[in-house]
N, C-alpha and C positions, 0 to 999 in steps of 0.2 A: 361521469367524466367524459365518457366516450361520446355520449349524445351531444353534450355542449361543445365538445371539440369539433364534431362533424358539422355543427351549425356555424362555427367560426371559419374552419378550413374545409377544404374538399377532403374527399376520402383518403387520397394518397398522403397528404400532409398529416392527417389525423392518425393514420397508421404509423407514420414515421415518428411522431411524438410519443404515441403509446408504446411502440417498440423500444424507443430509447429509454423510457421510463422502466419498462420490465428489464432491460439489459442493465441499467444502473442499479436495480434492485438485486441483481444477480440471477434472475429468473431467465437463464439463457434459452431454454426450450420454449418457454412462453413468448419471449421476444422473437424467436425464429417463426412462430406461428403467425405472429402479427406482421412481420416483415414479408412473409411469403405472399401476402395479398397485394404488395406494392408492384404496380406495372411500370417498370423503369422506362420502357420504350414510349409509352404514352407520355410519361413526364418529359422525356427528352423532346418530343414533338411539341409539347406545350411551351417549354422553356426556350427552345432554340431561336425562334424568330426574335424575341425581345432581347436576348442576351448577345446574339451574334451580329445584330444590325449595326451599321455605322452610325455614329452620333450625328444628329441634325445640326445644321449651322444656325438655325433661327432660335431665339432665346426661349419663346413659349414652347416650341417643339422640344427644345432641349430639356426644359423643366419637366414636361410631361414624360419625356423619354427616360430622364433620371428616376422619376417616381416609379415608372413602370419597371425600369431595369432593376431598382432596389427591391421591389416586391418580387419580381421573378428570381432574382438571386437568392432571396431569402427562402422562397419555396424550393428552388433547386438545391440550396444547401441542406434543407430538411430531408429531402428525398435521397440525395447522394450520401448524406451522413447515415441514413437508414440502411442503405445497401452496404456501406462500409462496416457498420455495426453487425450486419448479418454475416459478413465474412468473418469478423471477429468471433461471433457466436459459433459459426461452423468450426473455426480453428480450435476453440475450447472444447468442442465435442470430438475432436480428433479427425475431422473431415477436411483435410488439408486441400485436396484437389477441388472440392466444391467451394471451399473458401477462396482459393485462388481464382476460380472462375468468376465469383461474385465480385471480388476485388478488381479484376480485370474489367468487368462490366462498368465499374465506376469510372475507370480511366477512359474507356471507350466512349462512355457518355459525355464526359468532360470534353473530349476531343470533338465530339459531334456538336456539342453546344458552343464551344469556343473554337471555331474553326481556324481562326488566325492565332491560336494560342491564348493563354490566360494573360490579360493585360496587366501591366505593373501597378495600375491605379484603378480605383472604382471597383475593386473586388471585395465582397463581403469577407471579413476576417474568418468567420466560421466556415465558409465555403473553401477558402484557401487552406485552412487547417485540415479539412477533410481530404482535399486533393493531395496535400503533402504527406499525409499519413497513409493514404492509399498507395502513393508512389513508392513509399519506403517499405510498406508491407508486402507488396506483391511478390518481389523476388524471394523474400523469406519464406512465403507460403509455398512457392514452387519448389524451393529446396526441401521444405519439410515433406512435400509430397514425392520427392525423389525425381521430379521433373527438371533436370539440371539444364537442358538446353533452353527450356522456357524461362528458367531463372536468369541465364545469361541474356536472353533477348530482353527480359524485363528490366535488368540493370541498364543495358544500353538505351532502352527506351526511356528510362528515367532520367538519364544524363543527357540525352540528345534532343528530347522534345521540350517544348516551352511550357513548363509547369509553374514558372514563377516561384521556384523553391528558394528559401532563404539559405545563407551560406552554411549554417550549421547542419541543416538537413541534407544539403548537397554533399557536405563533407562526410557525413555518416554513410551515405550511399556509396560514395567513392571508395571509402576505406573498406566497407563490407565486400564490395565488388573486387577490390584488388586482392583481399584475403581469399575469396572464393576462387579467383583465377590462380593464385599461387598454390593453395592447398586442397582445392576441391576435387582434384583428380579427373577433371573433365576437360577435354581438349576443345577449346573454342575456335570456331571458324572466324576469319577476319570480319570486321564490320562490313556491312553491305555497301555497295557502291553509292547508293542513294544518300548515305549519311556521310560521305567523304568530301571534304572541301578540297578543291584543286590546289595542289602545291603543299597540302598538309601532310604531316607524317601519319602513316597508316600502320599500326602494329600488325605483325605477321602471325603472332602466336600469343599464348597466355602470358608468357614471361614479359614480352615487350609491352603488352597492354597493361599489365600489373605495374610495371616500372613507370610507365607514362602517368598512370593515375596517382601513384605515390609521389612522383615528382610535382605533380599539380597540387597535391595536398601540402607538400613542403613549401611551394611557392605561395600558397594561400597564407601559410603561417608567417612567411617572411614579410608579406604585405599587410599583416595584421588582421586578416579576415577571419581567422579561427584561432583557437587556443592550441598551445603546444601539446602534442600527443607523442610520447616517446616510442610507442609501438609502431608508429609510421616509420620512424627511422630503423627500427628493428626489422620490419618486413622489407624495407628497401635494402638493408644490409644483406638479408638472405637472398633477395632477388638478384642484385648485382654480383654477389659472390658466385651465384649459380652460373652466370654467364661470363665470369672471369673479368668483370669490369670494375675491379677494386680501385683503380685510379680514379674513376668517376665517383665512386663512393667516397674516396678521400676528400674530393672537392666539396661534397655536401657536408662532411664533418667539419671542414674548415669554414664553411658558411654559417654553421650554427652559431648563433650569438653567444658570447661569453656568459658564463653563469648557468647555462642549461645543463652542461656536464662539468663535473670537477675537472680541472685541467690535466691532472694525471690520467684520468680516464679517457679524456679526449686524445692525449698523446699516445696512449696504448692502442686506442682504436685506429688511429692514423697509422701507427707502426704496423699494425696487422695488415691494413690496406696496402701500404708501400711494400711490405715483405711479400705479400701475395702477387704484387705487380712487379716483383723481381728488382725493386729499388731498395736493396738491403742497406745501402749507405744511409739513405734518408730515414729508414725505419730504426737503424741502430742509433742514429743521433737523437731521435725522439725518445728512445728508451733511455739513453744516457741522462737526458733532462729529467725524465720521470724517476730515475733511480738515484738522483742526486740526494745527498744526505739531508738537504732541506726540504725534499719532496716526499717521495715514498721509497726509501732505499731497500725496504724489505718486501716489496710487492712480488709475491711468488710468480704470478703470471708474467709480469714484465721480465723478471730474471730468467725464467725459462724461455721466453721468446728471444731474448737477447743471446742466450746460450745456443739456442737453435740456429739463429742467423750466423753466429760465429763458427758453428760446427761445420759450415759448408765452405769455409775459407781457411786454407792452411795457415795464413799469416794472421788470422784473427783467432786461431784455435786456443792460444794461451789465454787470451781475454775471455773466451767462452768457458774455459776451465774455471776461472774465478767466479763468473756469473753462476754457473752450475753448482759450484761449492757453496756459494751464498744461499742458493735456493734450497739445498738439502741440509743446510747447517742447522736449522731449527726443527727438531723432530715434532714439536707440538703443533706447528703450523701446517704440516704435511700429512695427508692421508697416504694410504699404500700406493695408490695409483700415481699421484703426483710425485712421490718419492722415487718410484720406478722410472718415471719420465725424466726426473732430474739425474738419476744415475745413468740412464741411457744416454742423455746428452753429454754428461761428463765423460763417459767412455768414448763417445764419438769425437769429442774435442781432443781428448788425450791421443786417440789414434791418429788424428790429423796432425797434431803437434809433433808426434813422433816422425812423421815423414819429412820434416824440415829440421830434425834434430842435428846438433853440430858434431856429435860423436856417436859411435856405435853403442857405447855404454849408456848414454843418455836415451837413445832410442829404445834400447832394451827395457830400460826402467819405465819409460812412457808406455810402451806396448803391454808390459805386465800390468801396470795400473789401469790401462784401458780395458783389458780382459777382466780384471777384477771388478771394475764398476759395471761392465756389461753383465757379468755373472750375477752380481747382487741385484741389478735391475730385473734379470730373468727370474730370480728367486721370488720376486714380488709380483711378477706378471708373466706367467709361462705361456700365455696364448697370444702375445703380441707379435704379429708376423714381421713388422719392421725391426723389432729388436732381435728376433731370431736371425733375420737376414744379415743385419749388421755384425752379429756375433760370427756368423758363418764366413763373412768376408774377412773379418779380423783373424779368425783362425787360419784361413787360407793364406793370408798375407804373412803369417808367422810360420807357415809351412807345416801347420798341424792339420793334415788333410783328412784324417779320420773324424776329427771333431767337426771340420768344415762340411764333410759329407753328411754327417748326422744332421747339422743345422739346415743344410740345403734341402734334404728330404723332409725334415720337419716343417720347413717353410712351405713346401709344396703341398703337404698334407693340410696345413693350417688354412691356406688360401684355396684349397680345392684345385690347385694347378691352374688357376685362372690368371696368374701374374707371370709374365714371360721372364722377368729377371730371376725368378727361382729356377726355372729350367736352364738359364744361361749359367747361373752359378754352379748348378749340378754338373752340367756339361764341362765346364772349365775345371772343376775339381777332379772329375774322372779323367780328363785329358792330362792333368798334372800328375795323376797316378799312372799315366801311360796306358789307360784302359780306353783306347781310342774307339774300338768298335762299340762299346757301351755308350761312350759320349756321343757317337754319331747317331745311335738309335734315339737317345734323349733329344738331340737337336732336331732330328727329323720329326719326332712326335711333337715337339714344341712348334715347329714350323707349320704343321697341320692345324694346330689349335690357335695360331696367331694370324691376326689380319695381315693382308699383303703389305700395308703401309708401315707396319711395325716389325717386319721381318729382318731389317737391316743388321742388327747386332747378331742375330742367329745365323744369317748368311755369312757373315765374316768368320764366325766360329766354325761353320762347316768348311769354308775354304782352308782355314788353318789346320783343321783336322785332316783334310785330304793331303795337304802338304806334309803334315807330320808323318803320314802313312806312306809317303813317296808315291803319291798319285797325282802328278802334276796336271794331267789333262783334266781330271775331275776338279782339281782345285781351281783351275782356270775357268771352268764352267760355273763354279760357285761365285767366283769374282766377277764374271760377266753378268750373272743375275743381280749381284749386288750393285754393279755399275748401272744397270738398266733401272733398278729401283731408285737409286740416288738421282739419276737424270730425270725421272718421272716426277720425283718429289720437288726438284728445283724448277721444273716446268710449271708444275701446279702452284708452287709458291709464287713464281713470277706472275702468273696469270691473276692470282688472288691480289697481289700487290698492285698490279696495273689497274685491276678492277676498282680497288679502293681509291687509287689516284684519280 
């Protein structure tokens, strides 16, 4: 076989065919031995003149050129496919770095042969397939080799160079690149200046670049260029949530065509977006639609979210109580965690409802119910810091300072002292017990552990502690520091606002 092949083709093409045959048989090591004899540089020099030359305007010359071009493309296709299969063979043998180097040599060769980029027409299908597969494979090989910066560069090269990729191939690369940017744990430098078009948006970090790619993928789907992939929306949800752009995310959910998501699921997703964007009214209206008796009245997640939104508003607290009670009403639908969440929200809503109670008797009843619900929630989840904090606040408001003190200390232990509101609660409880010196020690310790920008509430407590101890000059100093911080924050906010304008 080898002798007859050599008679028909030159040595390079014969090796390419023999190597492919061995690879298809599963003889990876034998295929590698055959592929090792291929001189890619020599092949490039041979193919380059005929494949990169401009087409002639004369008919006879054009016919000869087309014939020569077709033959050269076929030969180039064989050799480039051989190097691609060599990379695949090395990958199967666990040699990712060598495989990546071979795959990169395929793309370097293509760029050398087609110096103006691969044309849209007159390209042999097999050659285009090899190029597309190599472009798609290279970043994956670099990732397997642990060479993440090379993988980033390969992804960008794949998307910015003229490889004549079809929509599906390009979509797969864009999705994998966005996933790598989001979860790869590697900080990518901005794209090089050479690849930037004047006036175009240039992403500054991984998150911006991933969001840009995911939005491009969604636009492709809107235009009918690719099939619907729900994971694209999931990744975009994660990315936009990370940077607090949930209002932008809401617009994308609104643009998704009807039928892709069940409408109650769409309403719930939109409600999450609006709630995170502090548009609680819009979020609650969507949840009311979803919880209608003709839709999904027993949707646990929607009920809990509605209760959470209502728990932050005194005048919606009674409505939140009803949502929370509906959520915890069916024991069979709830696991321990969700039941604890429901009881926690019920307690928070009852506590807020008590603040606008019409009588002392009603207030006392609501406060007792609130503590009972919070206690039941705590029995199911003893390590929830938010629950512990809310219990501490409720105990403090009901003048049970010993219980409040215990909760404040437990919150600090649970969070490792990293959350300043725990120190504030502890300091306030100590000051309510007239233990001013201890409260001052706690406040000073908290100030040392808190960034300058977040020291406002602690400085206010310090000033009040000084005043309570009849130390007016020291109280004035604390208020002066607080005023300076507020002025600096206003100035910074004004500069930021003007910059955006």
